[in-house]
Phi, psi and omega in degrees: 000316180296319180293324177297318178296321180296322178294322178296316180299321178296319179297318179297316182298318180295322179296319177293323180296321177292326181296315180270070179286168180298321180295317180296318179297322180297315180296315181298315180295323178297316179296319179297322180295320179293319177298321178296322178297319182290322187269342184275151175273357182264161177286163177302140184286133178257130180249138179290142181275153179292130183236095181292155178286134183245132175263108182279130182296148181291342180286350181293114186246006185265001178289151177301145184286331180237114181233142177292130184261009181248150174229158180296162189284345182276172189302129181294332180300325180289345181263355186302133179273127182246110176274109182284316187210162177221146175224131179272103180271168185301325185238002176196172177253128182258129175249135172256120189244139182290340184272156173268111186246169178231151183293345180279348181289146181271094185244152178232142172273133184250118182252135182251137180289142175272347185263346184288123179244358179276176181282344179284165183254119179258108185229159170235137180245132177224142178298148177295151177281320183193148176235135183217157176285155179222178185294157175056044176061025175260179180224157169242139181234132178258126178244158174295156175299145183295146175297166178302135179068021173242147185288150173276355177281072188275143174257173183229132181221148172277164185296323181292332175291321179291322181297328181264006181069026186267129168086022180260014178292132183276067184282338185229023186297334182264004181292145179282136178245123183294147175267154182297336180290345185207090183195147169270121192243342177212156176206131184236134175283126180226097185058240181263017181234161171246126176264114190249131183256127194226137166252137173113354178279338177056047177283163184295133178291142174066015179222153175276161182237172181285112183288341185292347179273002183237153173225150172255144181235129185243141179203163178272343182238176175296141184291333183282356179273348178054043178222152180085179183268143176239126178255135184244135179227166182277149170275139179247353176202148179208129178199129176056255180246017185239125175242128177251124182236155171293145173284156175304142184303328184293342181245359182295325182285342180221080187299336180301332182286350178281346183301120176093357177287133179282145183222146172219177184231144175216160176275145183298320186271005184254342180080177184295334182296340183260014177297137180288145172301149186221138169240015187262134172237137183294134174213159179260132179284349188242008183301319184281357180250007186304322183292340183257012181299331181284348180290145180297140180291151171292143179290319186219127176235169179222145179229138176214161172238135184216167175215117177052050178235033180300325183291342180260348191292319185297314179299317183296316183285315181299317181296310185285335172297324177296328178279353173121002176288129187253342187213140187233133175242108182257114176265111187265116184263066174072038176290151174222032183248023176077033184295329181295328178296318178295317180295319178299319178296318178295320180292330174296338177259017173066041178267354171059061184249131175244132176255135179234122178289118177242090190280004190268120183286148178047055179219044184292318180299316178296321178298322178290324174297318177299317180295322179299322177294318180296320188276344189301323182279349184248335194233138173282318178234144181225119179266139177245106177204163188268168184285355173254018180238129186229124175290142184216134177253104185293159175286131177265153177295122180080011181222138179289163174299141173292147189255210186299142179067020184294326179289319177296322178297321180299310183287329181297335178295343184240011183298323182260016182292140174266007183240313189257132176234004180209139177241123182251138179231131183287160184244141169252128183266122181263151179254187183297343174058035177082359182274151175243352176222156184299134181292133184290335182269005178101169186290328184292332180263327188281324185258121188225011179233134189220172170288151184285315184276140178290156178231126174058198179202167173237152189238148168239125189238163170265105191299334180283354182247020177278154179297152184299336179284341187059023181297130177212160176238042180069307184283334179200162181252160167280136184259163174298152181300136180100349179246153179218178183260160178243126174273120178282129178300144180300332178289343180267312182204148174221168172246121173277112181259110180273071191281316184249088182269190179303156192302316183300324178286316181294326180298323176295322177292326179298333186300325185204153172241142184264344182288138182296320191252017174251126183294139174298147180299331182287345182269139183275065180220151176049051183298334181268005183292147176290348176281354180249159175279120183303129176076004184280328182082206187245006181238143182278063177246127185298122178290159177299139177056038179305320185295345181256001184279163177058033182240099179242331182224126173280123186227104180256016184301308182289325176302312179298320180297316181294314181296327181284331188249343186242335185289141175297130185296334182270319186252342184077005182283138178272153187299327180283346175285338181286340183296136177283359185267000000 
């Protein structure tokens, strides 16, 4: 009898063992992990990966000859560099790293050969090009493009790791790395939607598209790993490089749980195989400001995107702060000229400047849409203009110059308007004004000759009243239905655009354009466009008499205004001249 009962128990045990197969357990555990992610107040748990010991062959001759052989006394595991994602950009390889790094650290990019089939590790090591901070205590690292026949799945190592032969195992050399032409690169949580920034959809410029042809896909892991649950939602807006999708229903009631979920975009008629590669994880731009939501909004803020223009930033901010700008959003497009030092100095003087690393080339429109989302909770009005553009209130006949805070006063008159959500001001383009070297007192004093006819305009918008698509053409945004823009008369205000400066300065600008839909000067297209320098051609060769070009009207109005209101009464020195930068 006892033996019969034991046989029955074995049969029952075997049936249960078959029921709980490895596949079933995997599915159950994955589902439990997702539920835990939704309900927990903690971030997703990160687990360290297994790192086998690697014996580096003595024939490896590409290691640096002098490496520091010491490491700090704390646990090396806490120092491990985790490369979350990589993107192959036109002129460099971008790494997104989970660690908070500094540009002073001695880091190397590790490249793995695609041709090596032996057990040894064939690697090339090159110093990083630049290290920068990124959102959520992460970092971005710029590496050189991989050599021929080497993988773009590049790793990152500190010198002491290389000295000890640690971490050179080619564990991911065959991994696919997305190219900039086709990738989902940013995602922002906006109420119950995710605003997703995408390259590769090739939507019509300056027009909205049919959102019903797109879907967003959300997951806790990389989509190419084919593991875990994927939630799919509908797109409700699509324009240029921005797709807006509903968040999964499971996280709408608690948006904080959406933080860190990976997202990608696909076309409805293409199936899962056509999902775009993604390095984007949903995050909220306002999580760290929740405690200050009750604080009164700034009346006037400004947003710009720049590259290597640190030397111009102080004049631009000091001047416009005097006119009433209270908050600054600087989108830095891969500068390496010490701009953070200038910003830190300005913040010590209470100028309230935030720098945001925007590593994506030729994505200015998307960057401005991103900035509008960030500024909406803080600012009533948000101006979009460049660091070579200065608002100016001319002297009227029989009327004194408008004084301090005049720009803020102008927009405040329309803050409660039920009609106007954008204020447009025309631009006058200034030339080199006979100069051959950059003016020491700044652009507002140095350049005084311009074209007679105005060109284009610059806009200040109410960010909470922008269209759901966030569609913009740099100079202005599409507004919500029922609102329109106001043209400021030229007699009231203008923008002095110091567009054509001395040749050495202009040549740096000639090197690249940040706008997505503006042709680079080096390309033989749209030669007659106002976005190009007339008669300049496609090569950065100084034309004859450059210093005398674009000079039709001598205009010293802003120069006189600056000297009257900013110069030290004893020395005549302007405030931006005092900067040691």
